[in-house]
Structure formats: structure tokens, C-alpha cells
C-alpha positions as CSV (number, residue, x, y, z in Angstrom):
1,X,-33.5,-97.0,93.7
2,X,-32.6,-99.0,90.7
3,X,-29.2,-99.1,89.0
4,X,-28.3,-99.3,85.3
5,X,-26.1,-102.3,85.9
6,X,-26.0,-105.3,83.6
7,X,-26.0,-108.9,84.7
8,X,-26.3,-110.9,81.5
9,X,-26.8,-114.1,83.5
10,X,-30.1,-112.6,84.8
11,X,-31.2,-110.4,81.8
12,X,-28.9,-110.4,78.8
13,X,-30.6,-107.5,77.0
14,X,-31.5,-105.0,79.7
15,X,-29.9,-103.1,82.6
16,X,-31.7,-103.6,85.9
17,X,-33.7,-100.4,85.6
18,X,-35.4,-101.7,82.4
19,X,-35.6,-105.3,83.5
20,X,-38.7,-107.0,84.8
21,X,-36.5,-110.0,85.7
22,X,-34.7,-107.8,88.2
23,X,-37.6,-105.6,89.4
24,X,-40.6,-108.0,89.2
25,X,-39.1,-111.5,89.5
26,X,-36.3,-110.8,92.0
27,X,-37.1,-107.5,93.9
28,X,-40.9,-108.0,94.1
29,X,-41.1,-111.8,93.8
30,X,-38.1,-113.3,95.6
31,X,-37.4,-110.4,98.0
32,X,-41.1,-109.5,98.6
33,X,-40.5,-105.8,98.2
34,X,-43.8,-104.0,97.9
35,X,-42.7,-100.3,98.1
36,X,-42.0,-97.7,95.5
37,X,-39.3,-98.5,93.0
38,X,-37.4,-95.4,91.9
39,X,-35.3,-95.4,88.7
40,X,-31.8,-94.1,88.6
41,X,-31.3,-91.1,86.3
42,X,-33.0,-91.9,83.0
43,X,-30.6,-89.6,81.2
44,X,-27.4,-91.4,82.1
45,X,-25.2,-92.8,79.3
46,X,-26.2,-96.4,79.9
47,X,-29.7,-95.5,79.0
48,X,-29.5,-92.7,76.5
49,X,-26.8,-94.4,74.4
50,X,-28.6,-97.8,74.2
51,X,-32.3,-96.9,74.3
52,X,-34.4,-94.1,72.9
53,X,-36.1,-91.6,75.2
54,X,-39.6,-93.1,74.8
55,X,-38.4,-96.7,74.7
56,X,-36.5,-96.3,77.9
57,X,-39.6,-94.8,79.7
58,X,-41.8,-97.6,78.4
59,X,-39.3,-100.3,79.4
60,X,-38.7,-98.8,82.9
61,X,-42.4,-98.6,83.7
62,X,-43.2,-102.0,82.4
63,X,-40.2,-103.4,84.3
64,X,-41.7,-102.0,87.5
65,X,-40.3,-98.5,88.1
66,X,-42.9,-96.3,89.8
67,X,-40.9,-93.0,89.8
68,X,-38.6,-92.0,87.0
69,X,-35.7,-89.6,87.6
70,X,-34.6,-87.2,85.0
71,X,-31.7,-85.2,86.4
72,X,-31.6,-82.9,83.4
73,X,-27.9,-82.0,84.0
74,X,-26.4,-83.3,80.8
75,X,-24.8,-81.4,78.0
76,X,-28.1,-79.7,77.1
77,X,-30.7,-78.6,79.7
78,X,-34.3,-79.3,78.6
79,X,-36.8,-77.1,80.5
80,X,-39.6,-79.3,79.1
81,X,-38.3,-82.6,80.2
82,X,-41.1,-83.2,82.7
83,X,-43.8,-82.4,80.2
84,X,-42.1,-84.5,77.5
85,X,-41.9,-87.5,79.9
86,X,-45.5,-87.1,80.8
87,X,-46.6,-86.9,77.2
88,X,-44.5,-90.0,76.4
89,X,-46.2,-91.9,79.1
90,X,-49.7,-90.8,78.1
91,X,-48.9,-91.8,74.5
92,X,-47.6,-95.2,75.5
93,X,-50.7,-95.9,77.5
94,X,-52.9,-94.8,74.6
95,X,-50.9,-97.0,72.2
96,X,-51.1,-100.0,74.6
97,X,-47.4,-100.1,75.3
98,X,-48.0,-99.5,79.0
99,X,-51.0,-101.0,80.7
100,X,-53.1,-98.5,82.7
101,X,-52.9,-100.9,85.6
102,X,-49.1,-100.1,85.8
103,X,-49.8,-96.4,86.2
104,X,-52.5,-97.0,88.8
105,X,-50.3,-99.4,90.7
106,X,-47.5,-96.8,90.8
107,X,-49.9,-94.1,91.9
108,X,-51.1,-96.3,94.8
109,X,-47.6,-97.1,95.9
110,X,-46.6,-93.4,95.8
111,X,-49.7,-92.3,97.6
112,X,-49.1,-94.9,100.3
113,X,-45.5,-93.7,100.7
114,X,-46.6,-90.1,101.0
115,X,-49.3,-91.0,103.5
116,X,-46.8,-92.9,105.6
117,X,-44.6,-89.8,105.9
118,X,-47.5,-87.4,106.0
119,X,-46.4,-85.6,102.9
């Protein structure tokens, strides 16, 4: 699971959840992690205050997150958060903001994890 921490020596503009330097270069590259990367809650203040809903989703997926968590326990419950997230991802793929290969890669990793645990 990622964290929304900042280390400006590694990535001055993004918390780890939204940073390909953290997730791709360090976690996957240097540490050779090949499993599923799960975001921390995408509705936490560090994200919602500094990034828009759709921008944060695009940045998280492009950084390398395979599963995005939306706790939906903020000041206003949104019963449509899953559908809104899905629609934002579909739109970003259609608009070329997220490469389809990222979605396929995430799907493969999640599928392999589920198979490993017979889920």
C-alpha cells in the first residue's frame, strides 16, 4: 500500500501515491517488486486538497497504482463513488491520459494475486 508522503528529494511535486519515481523507479525498479500496488485512500486530505478527483486518479494509475482505495467516509458520503471512479478511468483511457496497457497490466497483476489465494 502506498502512502501520501512527500519526499521532495525524490519527487518535489507528488506524494508517493502519485509518483512514478517512487512506484516505478524505486519500488518496481530498484526493489524489484512485481506485485499489486494498492493506493492509500484517494479521498484523504493530502490528495483531495492538492489534486482534483480525476487528476489524482490519472496520476495514481500512471504512477503505477493497480488498485485505488476510496474510503468514502469523509464529510459527505457518495453512494456513486465507485461508478464515478470507473467513469473517470474510462474517460482518461479514451482521452489518452492513461495508456490501455496500464489497465491491462493492473488487471493481470490483480488476477494473479487472486489466483494465488484462490479468490
